[in-house]
PyMOL Python script that loads the backbone (N, CA, C, O; Angstrom):
from pymol import cmd

cmd.read_pdbstr("""\
ATOM      1  N   MET A   1      72.646 201.454 -59.226  1.00  0.00           N
ATOM      2  CA  MET A   1      72.847 202.061 -60.513  1.00  0.00           C
ATOM      3  C   MET A   1      73.923 203.131 -60.369  1.00  0.00           C
ATOM      4  O   MET A   1      73.932 203.897 -59.406  1.00  0.00           O
ATOM      5  N   LYS A   2      74.824 203.169 -61.340  1.00  0.00           N
ATOM      6  CA  LYS A   2      75.897 204.145 -61.329  1.00  0.00           C
ATOM      7  C   LYS A   2      75.744 205.047 -62.544  1.00  0.00           C
ATOM      8  O   LYS A   2      75.609 204.557 -63.665  1.00  0.00           O
ATOM      9  N   ARG A   3      75.764 206.340 -62.340  1.00  0.00           N
ATOM     10  CA  ARG A   3      75.603 207.288 -63.428  1.00  0.00           C
ATOM     11  C   ARG A   3      76.907 208.066 -63.588  1.00  0.00           C
ATOM     12  O   ARG A   3      77.448 208.603 -62.621  1.00  0.00           O
ATOM     13  N   MET A   4      77.404 208.116 -64.830  1.00  0.00           N
ATOM     14  CA  MET A   4      78.606 208.876 -65.126  1.00  0.00           C
ATOM     15  C   MET A   4      78.281 209.885 -66.212  1.00  0.00           C
ATOM     16  O   MET A   4      77.580 209.568 -67.173  1.00  0.00           O
ATOM     17  N   GLU A   5      78.784 211.092 -66.062  1.00  0.00           N
ATOM     18  CA  GLU A   5      78.568 212.122 -67.057  1.00  0.00           C
ATOM     19  C   GLU A   5      79.911 212.580 -67.602  1.00  0.00           C
ATOM     20  O   GLU A   5      80.875 212.748 -66.855  1.00  0.00           O
ATOM     21  N   TYR A   6      79.962 212.780 -68.911  1.00  0.00           N
ATOM     22  CA  TYR A   6      81.170 213.230 -69.572  1.00  0.00           C
ATOM     23  C   TYR A   6      80.904 214.586 -70.213  1.00  0.00           C
ATOM     24  O   TYR A   6      79.949 214.726 -70.978  1.00  0.00           O
ATOM     25  N   PRO A   7      81.732 215.593 -69.914  1.00  0.00           N
ATOM     26  CA  PRO A   7      81.484 216.939 -70.432  1.00  0.00           C
ATOM     27  C   PRO A   7      81.778 217.086 -71.921  1.00  0.00           C
ATOM     28  O   PRO A   7      81.296 218.036 -72.539  1.00  0.00           O
ATOM     29  N   LEU A   8      82.544 216.191 -72.512  1.00  0.00           N
ATOM     30  CA  LEU A   8      82.878 216.275 -73.930  1.00  0.00           C
ATOM     31  C   LEU A   8      81.850 215.538 -74.767  1.00  0.00           C
ATOM     32  O   LEU A   8      81.172 214.633 -74.280  1.00  0.00           O
ATOM     33  N   THR A   9      81.740 215.926 -76.015  1.00  0.00           N
ATOM     34  CA  THR A   9      80.798 215.274 -76.916  1.00  0.00           C
ATOM     35  C   THR A   9      81.403 213.990 -77.457  1.00  0.00           C
ATOM     36  O   THR A   9      82.501 213.999 -78.014  1.00  0.00           O
ATOM     37  N   ILE A  10      80.688 212.891 -77.293  1.00  0.00           N
ATOM     38  CA  ILE A  10      81.095 211.588 -77.802  1.00  0.00           C
ATOM     39  C   ILE A  10      79.907 211.033 -78.571  1.00  0.00           C
ATOM     40  O   ILE A  10      78.781 211.059 -78.074  1.00  0.00           O
ATOM     41  N   SER A  11      80.146 210.527 -79.786  1.00  0.00           N
ATOM     42  CA  SER A  11      79.025 209.986 -80.553  1.00  0.00           C
ATOM     43  C   SER A  11      78.489 208.727 -79.889  1.00  0.00           C
ATOM     44  O   SER A  11      79.240 207.962 -79.283  1.00  0.00           O
ATOM     45  N   PHE A  12      77.165 208.519 -80.011  1.00  0.00           N
ATOM     46  CA  PHE A  12      76.547 207.317 -79.456  1.00  0.00           C
ATOM     47  C   PHE A  12      77.211 206.065 -80.011  1.00  0.00           C
ATOM     48  O   PHE A  12      77.545 205.146 -79.263  1.00  0.00           O
ATOM     49  N   ALA A  13      77.402 206.035 -81.326  1.00  0.00           N
ATOM     50  CA  ALA A  13      77.931 204.833 -81.980  1.00  0.00           C
ATOM     51  C   ALA A  13      79.319 204.475 -81.464  1.00  0.00           C
ATOM     52  O   ALA A  13      79.576 203.315 -81.142  1.00  0.00           O
ATOM     53  N   SER A  14      80.224 205.461 -81.379  1.00  0.00           N
ATOM     54  CA  SER A  14      81.584 205.141 -80.938  1.00  0.00           C
ATOM     55  C   SER A  14      81.629 204.774 -79.457  1.00  0.00           C
ATOM     56  O   SER A  14      82.393 203.891 -79.068  1.00  0.00           O
ATOM     57  N   PHE A  15      80.829 205.430 -78.633  1.00  0.00           N
ATOM     58  CA  PHE A  15      80.792 205.094 -77.214  1.00  0.00           C
ATOM     59  C   PHE A  15      80.213 203.698 -77.011  1.00  0.00           C
ATOM     60  O   PHE A  15      80.766 202.888 -76.267  1.00  0.00           O
ATOM     61  N   ALA A  16      79.087 203.425 -77.685  1.00  0.00           N
ATOM     62  CA  ALA A  16      78.452 202.106 -77.570  1.00  0.00           C
ATOM     63  C   ALA A  16      79.406 201.008 -78.032  1.00  0.00           C
ATOM     64  O   ALA A  16      79.504 199.962 -77.391  1.00  0.00           O
ATOM     65  N   GLN A  17      80.109 201.240 -79.139  1.00  0.00           N
ATOM     66  CA  GLN A  17      81.049 200.238 -79.643  1.00  0.00           C
ATOM     67  C   GLN A  17      82.164 199.992 -78.632  1.00  0.00           C
ATOM     68  O   GLN A  17      82.591 198.852 -78.448  1.00  0.00           O
ATOM     69  N   GLY A  18      82.639 201.048 -77.977  1.00  0.00           N
ATOM     70  CA  GLY A  18      83.665 200.886 -76.946  1.00  0.00           C
ATOM     71  C   GLY A  18      83.178 200.065 -75.768  1.00  0.00           C
ATOM     72  O   GLY A  18      83.915 199.230 -75.243  1.00  0.00           O
ATOM     73  N   VAL A  19      81.937 200.296 -75.348  1.00  0.00           N
ATOM     74  CA  VAL A  19      81.341 199.523 -74.254  1.00  0.00           C
ATOM     75  C   VAL A  19      81.251 198.051 -74.648  1.00  0.00           C
ATOM     76  O   VAL A  19      81.640 197.171 -73.881  1.00  0.00           O
ATOM     77  N   ILE A  20      80.737 197.791 -75.846  1.00  0.00           N
ATOM     78  CA  ILE A  20      80.577 196.412 -76.326  1.00  0.00           C
ATOM     79  C   ILE A  20      81.927 195.711 -76.420  1.00  0.00           C
ATOM     80  O   ILE A  20      82.065 194.582 -75.949  1.00  0.00           O
ATOM     81  N   GLU A  21      82.922 196.356 -77.017  1.00  0.00           N
ATOM     82  CA  GLU A  21      84.248 195.748 -77.160  1.00  0.00           C
ATOM     83  C   GLU A  21      84.875 195.436 -75.808  1.00  0.00           C
ATOM     84  O   GLU A  21      85.499 194.388 -75.636  1.00  0.00           O
ATOM     85  N   THR A  22      84.713 196.332 -74.860  1.00  0.00           N
ATOM     86  CA  THR A  22      85.273 196.115 -73.527  1.00  0.00           C
ATOM     87  C   THR A  22      84.635 194.911 -72.846  1.00  0.00           C
ATOM     88  O   THR A  22      85.332 194.080 -72.265  1.00  0.00           O
ATOM     89  N   TYR A  23      83.312 194.818 -72.917  1.00  0.00           N
ATOM     90  CA  TYR A  23      82.633 193.667 -72.309  1.00  0.00           C
ATOM     91  C   TYR A  23      82.984 192.370 -73.037  1.00  0.00           C
ATOM     92  O   TYR A  23      83.088 191.322 -72.399  1.00  0.00           O
ATOM     93  N   GLU A  24      83.170 192.416 -74.363  1.00  0.00           N
ATOM     94  CA  GLU A  24      83.552 191.204 -75.091  1.00  0.00           C
ATOM     95  C   GLU A  24      84.952 190.738 -74.705  1.00  0.00           C
ATOM     96  O   GLU A  24      85.212 189.535 -74.675  1.00  0.00           O
ATOM     97  N   GLU A  25      85.854 191.666 -74.412  1.00  0.00           N
ATOM     98  CA  GLU A  25      87.202 191.285 -73.970  1.00  0.00           C
ATOM     99  C   GLU A  25      87.148 190.493 -72.672  1.00  0.00           C
ATOM    100  O   GLU A  25      87.938 189.571 -72.472  1.00  0.00           O
ATOM    101  N   VAL A  26      86.227 190.848 -71.799  1.00  0.00           N
ATOM    102  CA  VAL A  26      86.146 190.215 -70.483  1.00  0.00           C
ATOM    103  C   VAL A  26      85.217 188.997 -70.493  1.00  0.00           C
ATOM    104  O   VAL A  26      85.554 187.964 -69.914  1.00  0.00           O
ATOM    105  N   TYR A  27      84.049 189.105 -71.146  1.00  0.00           N
ATOM    106  CA  TYR A  27      83.012 188.076 -71.042  1.00  0.00           C
ATOM    107  C   TYR A  27      82.811 187.242 -72.301  1.00  0.00           C
ATOM    108  O   TYR A  27      81.990 186.324 -72.291  1.00  0.00           O
ATOM    109  N   GLY A  28      83.528 187.526 -73.379  1.00  0.00           N
ATOM    110  CA  GLY A  28      83.391 186.761 -74.616  1.00  0.00           C
ATOM    111  C   GLY A  28      82.404 187.407 -75.586  1.00  0.00           C
ATOM    112  O   GLY A  28      81.756 188.407 -75.275  1.00  0.00           O
ATOM    113  N   LYS A  29      82.314 186.813 -76.750  1.00  0.00           N
ATOM    114  CA  LYS A  29      81.471 187.338 -77.834  1.00  0.00           C
ATOM    115  C   LYS A  29      80.028 187.523 -77.381  1.00  0.00           C
ATOM    116  O   LYS A  29      79.466 186.665 -76.700  1.00  0.00           O
ATOM    117  N   LEU A  30      79.432 188.659 -77.769  1.00  0.00           N
ATOM    118  CA  LEU A  30      78.045 188.966 -77.439  1.00  0.00           C
ATOM    119  C   LEU A  30      77.199 188.898 -78.702  1.00  0.00           C
ATOM    120  O   LEU A  30      77.628 189.349 -79.765  1.00  0.00           O
ATOM    121  N   ARG A  31      76.004 188.338 -78.593  1.00  0.00           N
ATOM    122  CA  ARG A  31      75.089 188.321 -79.736  1.00  0.00           C
ATOM    123  C   ARG A  31      74.136 189.510 -79.618  1.00  0.00           C
ATOM    124  O   ARG A  31      73.836 189.975 -78.518  1.00  0.00           O
ATOM    125  N   VAL A  32      73.670 189.989 -80.761  1.00  0.00           N
ATOM    126  CA  VAL A  32      72.795 191.164 -80.797  1.00  0.00           C
ATOM    127  C   VAL A  32      71.344 190.716 -80.877  1.00  0.00           C
ATOM    128  O   VAL A  32      70.979 189.891 -81.715  1.00  0.00           O
ATOM    129  N   VAL A  33      70.525 191.271 -79.996  1.00  0.00           N
ATOM    130  CA  VAL A  33      69.085 191.019 -80.005  1.00  0.00           C
ATOM    131  C   VAL A  33      68.406 192.374 -80.225  1.00  0.00           C
ATOM    132  O   VAL A  33      68.333 193.178 -79.296  1.00  0.00           O
ATOM    133  N   PRO A  34      67.905 192.642 -81.450  1.00  0.00           N
ATOM    134  CA  PRO A  34      67.235 193.919 -81.682  1.00  0.00           C
ATOM    135  C   PRO A  34      65.911 193.982 -80.931  1.00  0.00           C
ATOM    136  O   PRO A  34      65.130 193.031 -80.964  1.00  0.00           O
ATOM    137  N   VAL A  35      65.660 195.097 -80.257  1.00  0.00           N
ATOM    138  CA  VAL A  35      64.439 195.272 -79.484  1.00  0.00           C
ATOM    139  C   VAL A  35      63.537 196.296 -80.171  1.00  0.00           C
ATOM    140  O   VAL A  35      62.339 196.070 -80.342  1.00  0.00           O
ATOM    141  N   SER A  36      64.126 197.413 -80.559  1.00  0.00           N
ATOM    142  CA  SER A  36      63.385 198.460 -81.253  1.00  0.00           C
ATOM    143  C   SER A  36      64.369 199.220 -82.130  1.00  0.00           C
ATOM    144  O   SER A  36      65.546 198.867 -82.206  1.00  0.00           O
ATOM    145  N   LEU A  37      63.888 200.251 -82.785  1.00  0.00           N
ATOM    146  CA  LEU A  37      64.749 201.042 -83.657  1.00  0.00           C
ATOM    147  C   LEU A  37      65.928 201.644 -82.895  1.00  0.00           C
ATOM    148  O   LEU A  37      67.023 201.766 -83.444  1.00  0.00           O
ATOM    149  N   ARG A  38      65.713 202.017 -81.645  1.00  0.00           N
ATOM    150  CA  ARG A  38      66.758 202.684 -80.861  1.00  0.00           C
ATOM    151  C   ARG A  38      67.374 201.825 -79.765  1.00  0.00           C
ATOM    152  O   ARG A  38      68.288 202.282 -79.078  1.00  0.00           O
ATOM    153  N   GLU A  39      66.912 200.621 -79.585  1.00  0.00           N
ATOM    154  CA  GLU A  39      67.380 199.807 -78.462  1.00  0.00           C
ATOM    155  C   GLU A  39      67.817 198.431 -78.937  1.00  0.00           C
ATOM    156  O   GLU A  39      67.125 197.770 -79.712  1.00  0.00           O
ATOM    157  N   GLU A  40      68.987 198.016 -78.452  1.00  0.00           N
ATOM    158  CA  GLU A  40      69.497 196.682 -78.744  1.00  0.00           C
ATOM    159  C   GLU A  40      70.016 196.061 -77.455  1.00  0.00           C
ATOM    160  O   GLU A  40      70.465 196.757 -76.544  1.00  0.00           O
ATOM    161  N   ILE A  41      69.945 194.736 -77.400  1.00  0.00           N
ATOM    162  CA  ILE A  41      70.511 193.995 -76.279  1.00  0.00           C
ATOM    163  C   ILE A  41      71.700 193.207 -76.820  1.00  0.00           C
ATOM    164  O   ILE A  41      71.611 192.578 -77.875  1.00  0.00           O
ATOM    165  N   TYR A  42      72.793 193.246 -76.101  1.00  0.00           N
ATOM    166  CA  TYR A  42      73.982 192.466 -76.432  1.00  0.00           C
ATOM    167  C   TYR A  42      74.162 191.496 -75.275  1.00  0.00           C
ATOM    168  O   TYR A  42      74.279 191.912 -74.123  1.00  0.00           O
ATOM    169  N   GLU A  43      74.184 190.193 -75.583  1.00  0.00           N
ATOM    170  CA  GLU A  43      74.226 189.242 -74.477  1.00  0.00           C
ATOM    171  C   GLU A  43      74.924 187.947 -74.843  1.00  0.00           C
ATOM    172  O   GLU A  43      75.108 187.619 -76.016  1.00  0.00           O
ATOM    173  N   ASN A  44      75.304 187.226 -73.809  1.00  0.00           N
ATOM    174  CA  ASN A  44      75.747 185.839 -73.898  1.00  0.00           C
ATOM    175  C   ASN A  44      75.327 185.172 -72.594  1.00  0.00           C
ATOM    176  O   ASN A  44      74.473 185.707 -71.886  1.00  0.00           O
ATOM    177  N   ASP A  45      75.895 184.034 -72.261  1.00  0.00           N
ATOM    178  CA  ASP A  45      75.451 183.330 -71.057  1.00  0.00           C
ATOM    179  C   ASP A  45      75.986 183.938 -69.763  1.00  0.00           C
ATOM    180  O   ASP A  45      75.628 183.485 -68.676  1.00  0.00           O
ATOM    181  N   LYS A  46      76.851 184.974 -69.869  1.00  0.00           N
ATOM    182  CA  LYS A  46      77.443 185.587 -68.678  1.00  0.00           C
ATOM    183  C   LYS A  46      76.924 186.986 -68.376  1.00  0.00           C
ATOM    184  O   LYS A  46      76.830 187.380 -67.213  1.00  0.00           O
ATOM    185  N   VAL A  47      76.589 187.734 -69.418  1.00  0.00           N
ATOM    186  CA  VAL A  47      76.246 189.144 -69.227  1.00  0.00           C
ATOM    187  C   VAL A  47      75.230 189.586 -70.276  1.00  0.00           C
ATOM    188  O   VAL A  47      75.152 189.024 -71.369  1.00  0.00           O
ATOM    189  N   SER A  48      74.459 190.600 -69.919  1.00  0.00           N
ATOM    190  CA  SER A  48      73.491 191.197 -70.841  1.00  0.00           C
ATOM    191  C   SER A  48      73.608 192.717 -70.745  1.00  0.00           C
ATOM    192  O   SER A  48      73.544 193.283 -69.654  1.00  0.00           O
ATOM    193  N   LEU A  49      73.780 193.378 -71.902  1.00  0.00           N
ATOM    194  CA  LEU A  49      73.874 194.837 -71.951  1.00  0.00           C
ATOM    195  C   LEU A  49      72.699 195.372 -72.752  1.00  0.00           C
ATOM    196  O   LEU A  49      72.417 194.885 -73.848  1.00  0.00           O
ATOM    197  N   VAL A  50      72.021 196.360 -72.216  1.00  0.00           N
ATOM    198  CA  VAL A  50      70.976 197.058 -72.957  1.00  0.00           C
ATOM    199  C   VAL A  50      71.493 198.465 -73.193  1.00  0.00           C
ATOM    200  O   VAL A  50      71.771 199.197 -72.244  1.00  0.00           O
ATOM    201  N   LEU A  51      71.623 198.847 -74.466  1.00  0.00           N
ATOM    202  CA  LEU A  51      72.090 200.177 -74.832  1.00  0.00           C
ATOM    203  C   LEU A  51      70.918 200.955 -75.393  1.00  0.00           C
ATOM    204  O   LEU A  51      70.276 200.525 -76.351  1.00  0.00           O
ATOM    205  N   TYR A  52      70.638 202.116 -74.786  1.00  0.00           N
ATOM    206  CA  TYR A  52      69.458 202.878 -75.177  1.00  0.00           C
ATOM    207  C   TYR A  52      69.762 204.372 -75.172  1.00  0.00           C
ATOM    208  O   TYR A  52      69.957 204.955 -74.106  1.00  0.00           O
ATOM    209  N   PRO A  53      69.806 205.007 -76.359  1.00  0.00           N
ATOM    210  CA  PRO A  53      69.973 206.466 -76.388  1.00  0.00           C
ATOM    211  C   PRO A  53      68.656 207.124 -76.001  1.00  0.00           C
ATOM    212  O   PRO A  53      67.632 206.874 -76.637  1.00  0.00           O
ATOM    213  N   SER A  54      68.668 207.954 -74.975  1.00  0.00           N
ATOM    214  CA  SER A  54      67.412 208.532 -74.497  1.00  0.00           C
ATOM    215  C   SER A  54      67.390 210.043 -74.675  1.00  0.00           C
ATOM    216  O   SER A  54      68.374 210.730 -74.401  1.00  0.00           O
ATOM    217  N   GLY A  55      66.276 210.537 -75.130  1.00  0.00           N
ATOM    218  CA  GLY A  55      66.048 211.967 -75.243  1.00  0.00           C
ATOM    219  C   GLY A  55      66.985 212.663 -76.205  1.00  0.00           C
ATOM    220  O   GLY A  55      67.848 212.038 -76.822  1.00  0.00           O
ATOM    221  N   GLY A  56      66.805 213.944 -76.322  1.00  0.00           N
ATOM    222  CA  GLY A  56      67.630 214.745 -77.208  1.00  0.00           C
ATOM    223  C   GLY A  56      68.838 215.341 -76.522  1.00  0.00           C
ATOM    224  O   GLY A  56      69.575 216.116 -77.132  1.00  0.00           O
ATOM    225  N   ALA A  57      69.056 214.993 -75.256  1.00  0.00           N
ATOM    226  CA  ALA A  57      70.151 215.582 -74.488  1.00  0.00           C
ATOM    227  C   ALA A  57      71.466 214.842 -74.664  1.00  0.00           C
ATOM    228  O   ALA A  57      72.457 215.190 -74.022  1.00  0.00           O
ATOM    229  N   GLY A  58      71.494 213.834 -75.516  1.00  0.00           N
ATOM    230  CA  GLY A  58      72.727 213.091 -75.734  1.00  0.00           C
ATOM    231  C   GLY A  58      73.063 212.128 -74.621  1.00  0.00           C
ATOM    232  O   GLY A  58      74.232 211.975 -74.266  1.00  0.00           O
ATOM    233  N   VAL A  59      72.063 211.478 -74.067  1.00  0.00           N
ATOM    234  CA  VAL A  59      72.274 210.525 -72.979  1.00  0.00           C
ATOM    235  C   VAL A  59      72.177 209.108 -73.535  1.00  0.00           C
ATOM    236  O   VAL A  59      71.190 208.755 -74.180  1.00  0.00           O
ATOM    237  N   LEU A  60      73.189 208.311 -73.288  1.00  0.00           N
ATOM    238  CA  LEU A  60      73.158 206.898 -73.655  1.00  0.00           C
ATOM    239  C   LEU A  60      73.078 206.107 -72.362  1.00  0.00           C
ATOM    240  O   LEU A  60      74.006 206.127 -71.553  1.00  0.00           O
ATOM    241  N   GLU A  61      71.968 205.413 -72.173  1.00  0.00           N
ATOM    242  CA  GLU A  61      71.803 204.596 -70.979  1.00  0.00           C
ATOM    243  C   GLU A  61      72.317 203.196 -71.266  1.00  0.00           C
ATOM    244  O   GLU A  61      72.012 202.611 -72.305  1.00  0.00           O
ATOM    245  N   VAL A  62      73.096 202.668 -70.342  1.00  0.00           N
ATOM    246  CA  VAL A  62      73.654 201.325 -70.454  1.00  0.00           C
ATOM    247  C   VAL A  62      73.218 200.554 -69.213  1.00  0.00           C
ATOM    248  O   VAL A  62      73.592 200.903 -68.094  1.00  0.00           O
ATOM    249  N   PHE A  63      72.433 199.514 -69.415  1.00  0.00           N
ATOM    250  CA  PHE A  63      71.961 198.670 -68.318  1.00  0.00           C
ATOM    251  C   PHE A  63      72.681 197.331 -68.423  1.00  0.00           C
ATOM    252  O   PHE A  63      72.654 196.690 -69.473  1.00  0.00           O
ATOM    253  N   VAL A  64      73.318 196.911 -67.347  1.00  0.00           N
ATOM    254  CA  VAL A  64      74.110 195.683 -67.345  1.00  0.00           C
ATOM    255  C   VAL A  64      73.512 194.691 -66.352  1.00  0.00           C
ATOM    256  O   VAL A  64      73.211 195.043 -65.211  1.00  0.00           O
ATOM    257  N   THR A  65      73.343 193.450 -66.799  1.00  0.00           N
ATOM    258  CA  THR A  65      72.916 192.362 -65.928  1.00  0.00           C
ATOM    259  C   THR A  65      73.985 191.280 -65.997  1.00  0.00           C
ATOM    260  O   THR A  65      74.304 190.775 -67.074  1.00  0.00           O
ATOM    261  N   TYR A  66      74.531 190.931 -64.843  1.00  0.00           N
ATOM    262  CA  TYR A  66      75.516 189.852 -64.761  1.00  0.00           C
ATOM    263  C   TYR A  66      74.753 188.589 -64.425  1.00  0.00           C
ATOM    264  O   TYR A  66      74.215 188.456 -63.326  1.00  0.00           O
ATOM    265  N   LYS A  67      74.703 187.662 -65.366  1.00  0.00           N
ATOM    266  CA  LYS A  67      73.845 186.485 -65.224  1.00  0.00           C
ATOM    267  C   LYS A  67      74.328 185.524 -64.147  1.00  0.00           C
ATOM    268  O   LYS A  67      73.507 184.826 -63.552  1.00  0.00           O
ATOM    269  N   ASP A  68      75.616 185.460 -63.877  1.00  0.00           N
ATOM    270  CA  ASP A  68      76.126 184.597 -62.791  1.00  0.00           C
ATOM    271  C   ASP A  68      75.572 185.041 -61.459  1.00  0.00           C
ATOM    272  O   ASP A  68      75.289 184.210 -60.596  1.00  0.00           O
ATOM    273  N   ARG A  69      75.414 186.337 -61.278  1.00  0.00           N
ATOM    274  CA  ARG A  69      74.891 186.868 -60.018  1.00  0.00           C
ATOM    275  C   ARG A  69      73.421 186.552 -59.864  1.00  0.00           C
ATOM    276  O   ARG A  69      72.940 186.353 -58.748  1.00  0.00           O
ATOM    277  N   GLU A  70      72.693 186.504 -60.986  1.00  0.00           N
ATOM    278  CA  GLU A  70      71.261 186.151 -60.922  1.00  0.00           C
ATOM    279  C   GLU A  70      71.063 184.730 -60.441  1.00  0.00           C
ATOM    280  O   GLU A  70      70.088 184.428 -59.753  1.00  0.00           O
ATOM    281  N   ARG A  71      72.004 183.842 -60.808  1.00  0.00           N
ATOM    282  CA  ARG A  71      71.896 182.429 -60.438  1.00  0.00           C
ATOM    283  C   ARG A  71      72.558 182.134 -59.102  1.00  0.00           C
ATOM    284  O   ARG A  71      72.623 180.983 -58.669  1.00  0.00           O
ATOM    285  N   GLY A  72      73.048 183.183 -58.454  1.00  0.00           N
ATOM    286  CA  GLY A  72      73.681 182.981 -57.147  1.00  0.00           C
ATOM    287  C   GLY A  72      75.131 182.598 -57.250  1.00  0.00           C
ATOM    288  O   GLY A  72      75.702 182.089 -56.286  1.00  0.00           O
ATOM    289  N   GLY A  73      75.768 182.836 -58.438  1.00  0.00           N
ATOM    290  CA  GLY A  73      77.178 182.473 -58.627  1.00  0.00           C
ATOM    291  C   GLY A  73      78.149 183.528 -58.323  1.00  0.00           C
ATOM    292  O   GLY A  73      79.354 183.314 -58.452  1.00  0.00           O
TER     293      GLY A  73
END
""", "prot")
cmd.dss("prot")
cmd.show_as("cartoon", "prot")
cmd.util.cbc("prot")
cmd.orient("prot")
């Protein structure tokens, strides 16, 4: 797991959208799977992203699973 901290204020929505757009450029269109009010999964057959804003401290957790690696590819 890699943790990065940014000292400037960035809105959850704009940061999350940037993450999604970047992964779509590399891995193709991602479909949205709603999990809860605050959590969504963006995935396709190559990658899965879980975006979760946690706590009141302004932390957005991004969990990435590369599906090719799960299958030994």
